[in-house]
C-alpha positions in Angstrom: 44.2 84.8 -188.3 41.5 84.6 -185.4 40.3 81.4 -186.5 44.3 80.0 -186.6 44.6 81.9 -182.9 41.3 79.6 -181.5 42.3 76.6 -182.9 45.6 76.8 -181.4 44.3 76.9 -178.5 41.8 74.3 -178.9 44.9 72.1 -179.5 46.9 73.4 -176.4 43.5 72.5 -174.4 43.1 69.6 -175.6 46.7 68.0 -175.3 46.8 69.5 -171.6 44.1 67.3 -170.4 45.5 64.7 -172.2 48.8 65.2 -170.4 46.8 65.5 -166.8 44.7 62.4 -167.6 47.9 60.2 -168.2 49.2 61.7 -164.8 46.1 60.3 -162.9 45.8 57.3 -164.2 50.2 56.6 -163.5 49.4 57.4 -160.0 45.8 55.0 -159.8 47.8 52.5 -161.6 51.1 53.1 -158.6 48.0 52.8 -155.9 46.8 49.8 -157.2 50.2 48.5 -157.3 50.9 49.5 -153.5 48.1 48.0 -152.3 48.4 44.7 -153.7 52.7 44.7 -152.7 51.1 45.7 -149.1 48.6 42.4 -148.5 51.8 40.2 -150.3 54.1 41.7 -147.3 50.6 41.3 -144.8 50.4 37.7 -145.5 54.4 37.1 -146.0 54.6 38.5 -142.3 51.5 36.1 -141.0 53.4 33.4 -142.9 56.5 33.4 -141.6 55.2 34.2 -137.6 52.9 30.7 -137.9 56.5 29.2 -139.5 58.1 30.2 -136.1 55.8 29.3 -134.4 55.8 25.5 -135.9 59.8 25.7 -135.3 59.7 26.7 -131.6 56.8 24.1 -131.1 59.6 21.5 -133.2 62.5 22.7 -130.9 60.5 21.5 -128.1 59.1 18.2 -129.2 63.0 17.1 -130.4 63.8 18.3 -126.6 61.4 16.0 -124.9 62.5 13.2 -127.0 66.0 13.5 -126.6 65.2 13.7 -122.7 62.9 10.6 -122.9 65.8 9.2 -124.8 68.6 10.0 -122.3 65.8 8.6 -119.4 65.5 5.4 -121.3 69.8 5.2 -121.5 70.0 6.0 -117.7 67.1 3.0 -117.1 68.5 0.5 -119.2 72.0 1.3 -117.5 70.4 0.9 -114.1 69.0 -2.6 -115.0 72.4 -3.9 -116.3 74.0 -2.8 -112.8 71.2 -4.8 -111.3 71.9 -7.7 -113.3 75.6 -7.7 -112.8 74.6 -7.2 -109.0 72.4 -10.2 -109.2 75.3 -12.4 -110.8 78.0 -11.5 -108.2 74.7 -12.2 -105.4 74.6 -15.2 -107.2 78.1 -16.4 -107.4 78.4 -15.4 -103.7 75.7 -17.4 -102.6 77.0 -20.6 -104.9 80.2 -20.7 -103.5 78.9 -20.3 -99.4 76.5 -23.3 -100.4 79.6 -25.4 -101.8 81.1 -24.8 -99.0 78.2 -25.5 -96.5 77.6 -28.8 -98.3 81.7 -29.7 -97.7 81.3 -29.0 -94.0 78.5 -31.4 -93.7 80.1 -33.5 -96.0 83.4 -33.9 -93.3 81.1 -33.4 -90.6 79.1 -36.7 -91.8 82.2 -38.2 -92.5 83.8 -37.9 -89.1 80.4 -39.0 -87.4 80.9 -42.1 -90.2 77.4 -41.3 -92.6 78.0 -41.6 -96.5 77.1 -38.6 -98.3 76.9 -39.1 -102.1 78.4 -36.2 -103.8 76.4 -36.2 -106.5 73.6 -35.0 -104.7 75.1 -31.9 -103.5 76.4 -31.2 -107.2 72.8 -31.4 -108.0 71.5 -29.0 -105.8 74.4 -26.8 -107.1 73.5 -27.3 -110.4 69.5 -26.6 -109.5 70.5 -23.4 -107.8 72.7 -22.2 -111.0 69.2 -22.9 -113.2 67.2 -20.6 -111.2 69.0 -17.9 -110.7 70.3 -18.1 -114.0 66.5 -18.5 -115.1 65.7 -15.3 -112.9 68.4 -13.4 -114.5 66.8 -14.4 -118.1 63.3 -13.3 -117.5 64.7 -10.5 -116.6 66.6 -9.4 -119.6 63.7 -10.4 -121.3 60.8 -8.2 -119.9 59.3 -5.1 -121.4 59.5 -3.0 -118.4 62.4 -1.4 -117.1 63.7 -2.0 -114.0 63.3 1.9 -111.8 66.4 3.0 -110.1 66.8 1.6 -106.6 67.7 5.4 -105.7 67.3 8.9 -107.0 70.6 10.3 -108.2 72.5 11.9 -105.4 72.4 16.2 -105.6 74.6 18.0 -103.5 72.3 21.0 -103.1 68.8 21.3 -103.5 67.8 22.1 -107.0 66.9 25.8 -107.7 67.3 28.2 -111.2 66.9 31.9 -112.1 66.4 32.9 -116.0 65.0 35.8 -117.5 64.7 37.3 -120.9 67.8 38.8 -122.8 66.3 40.7 -124.8 62.4 42.0 -125.7 60.3 39.4 -127.5 59.1 39.7 -130.9 56.2 41.8 -131.1 52.3 40.4 -130.9 52.9 36.8 -129.2 50.5 33.8 -130.3 48.8 32.0 -127.6 50.4 28.9 -126.0 53.4 30.4 -127.0 56.3 29.2 -124.8 58.6 32.0 -123.5 62.2 31.2 -123.6 64.0 32.7 -120.9 67.7 32.5 -122.5 69.9 34.4 -119.9 70.1 31.7 -116.7 72.1 33.1 -113.8 71.7 29.7 -111.2 70.8 26.0 -112.3 71.5 24.0 -109.5 70.5 20.5 -110.7 70.9 21.1 -114.3 67.0 21.3 -114.0 66.5 24.5 -116.3 66.6 24.0 -120.2 66.9 27.1 -122.1 67.3 25.5 -125.4 63.0 25.6 -124.6 62.5 27.4 -122.0 61.2 24.4 -120.1 62.3 23.1 -115.9 62.1 19.3 -115.7 61.9 18.2 -112.4 65.6 16.6 -111.2 64.2 15.1 -108.1 60.8 14.9 -106.2 59.2 17.1 -103.7 58.0 20.0 -103.3 58.4 23.1 -105.1 58.1 27.4 -105.6 57.7 28.6 -109.1 58.2 32.3 -109.4 57.8 34.9 -112.4 57.3 38.3 -113.9 56.6 39.9 -116.7 57.3 43.6 -118.2 54.7 44.9 -121.1 55.6 48.6 -122.9 53.3 51.4 -123.3 50.1 50.6 -125.0 50.6 47.0 -124.9 49.0 43.9 -122.7 50.1 40.6 -121.7 49.1 37.4 -120.2 50.8 34.4 -119.3 50.5 31.3 -117.5 52.5 28.8 -115.7 52.1 25.0 -117.1 53.3 22.0 -114.3 53.2 19.0 -116.3 50.7 20.1 -118.7 48.5 21.2 -116.3 47.9 25.6 -115.8 48.7 26.3 -112.5 48.4 30.4 -112.2 48.8 33.2 -114.3 49.5 36.8 -114.3 48.0 39.8 -116.7 50.3 43.2 -117.3 48.3 45.9 -118.2 50.3 49.1 -119.9 47.1 50.5 -122.1 47.2 53.4 -120.2 50.3 55.3 -121.9 52.5 53.7 -119.0 54.7 50.3 -118.6 53.2 47.6 -116.0 54.9 44.9 -114.8 53.2 42.0 -113.0 54.1 38.4 -111.1 52.5 35.1 -109.7 54.2 32.4 -107.4 53.2 28.9 -106.5 53.4 25.9 -104.3 53.5 22.3 -106.0 54.4 18.7 -105.2 55.9 17.3 -108.5 57.9 14.5 -109.3 60.9 13.3 -111.7 60.7 14.3 -115.2 58.0 16.9 -114.8 58.0 19.7 -116.8 57.2 23.1 -115.6 57.1 26.4 -118.0 55.9 29.7 -118.5 53.5 30.4 -122.2 51.0 33.0 -123.5 47.6 32.4 -121.9 46.5 34.0 -125.2 47.3 36.7 -127.6 49.2 39.2 -126.2 49.5 43.2 -127.7 53.1 44.9 -128.2 56.5 43.4 -127.5 57.1 41.9 -124.0 60.2 43.5 -122.3 62.9 42.4 -120.4 65.8 45.3 -119.7 66.7 47.5 -117.3 63.3 49.2 -116.2 61.7 45.8 -115.7 62.8 41.9 -116.3 60.7 39.0 -117.6 62.1 36.1 -115.4 61.1 32.5 -114.1 62.6 31.3 -111.0 62.0 28.0 -108.9 63.8 26.1 -106.3 63.1 23.2 -104.2 61.7 22.7 -100.8 62.5 19.6 -99.5 
């Protein structure tokens, strides 16, 4: 009887040990699977961030192409207008020349001098040929004639824009900030689809910007004027406090120059824009 009880106890202990071993193996397997899933998730988040950045750059390039096309269309229309004006001027010159020749003939007849009308006709045709040649050469030139005058704008260009909400975390280096909320845009130079201000009229401009950062984050931004970094600002909230920074520059720019704000380096945390502090971009013409 004692032997039977001892054997039963051994069987019970063996079963308990086997069950505990199965639970431990199951936990180990689950933990390994969770680690693999976490690694996959981190990789997908990284890839998604890269795709968003590439998409942003593509939007900027598409915007540049569209603006270049619009500029080309304007130049073509200006060239057509110049050609039309030249044709009108030529026709008026031809009429004036004919009138002058007729007056000369009448005066000569009155003085008893005979003038061959064919000479007048040949001179008129020669003038027609020279003007037509000038028009043909202008139409065949690859270089487009620039506008004779800049578009008339009743008011000096000016704009003000800001982020309508906080950005996504950890913006990458050279990421262009898109200030989607626009309150003033005189001259229509600022484009909220890509965050770029395209100078509508040449002159001296003032550009100002602010950047807000939340607690335990930081960000460094820079202003780029036609491909050249012209100013920067740094906001640091690492001391458990919000921080806000800004900058202002005065530059001489030309029609078509691009001005925008971008990340100077990889950021930490989100760029803030709310009631406590707005991240903004402003500019106006002085002349």
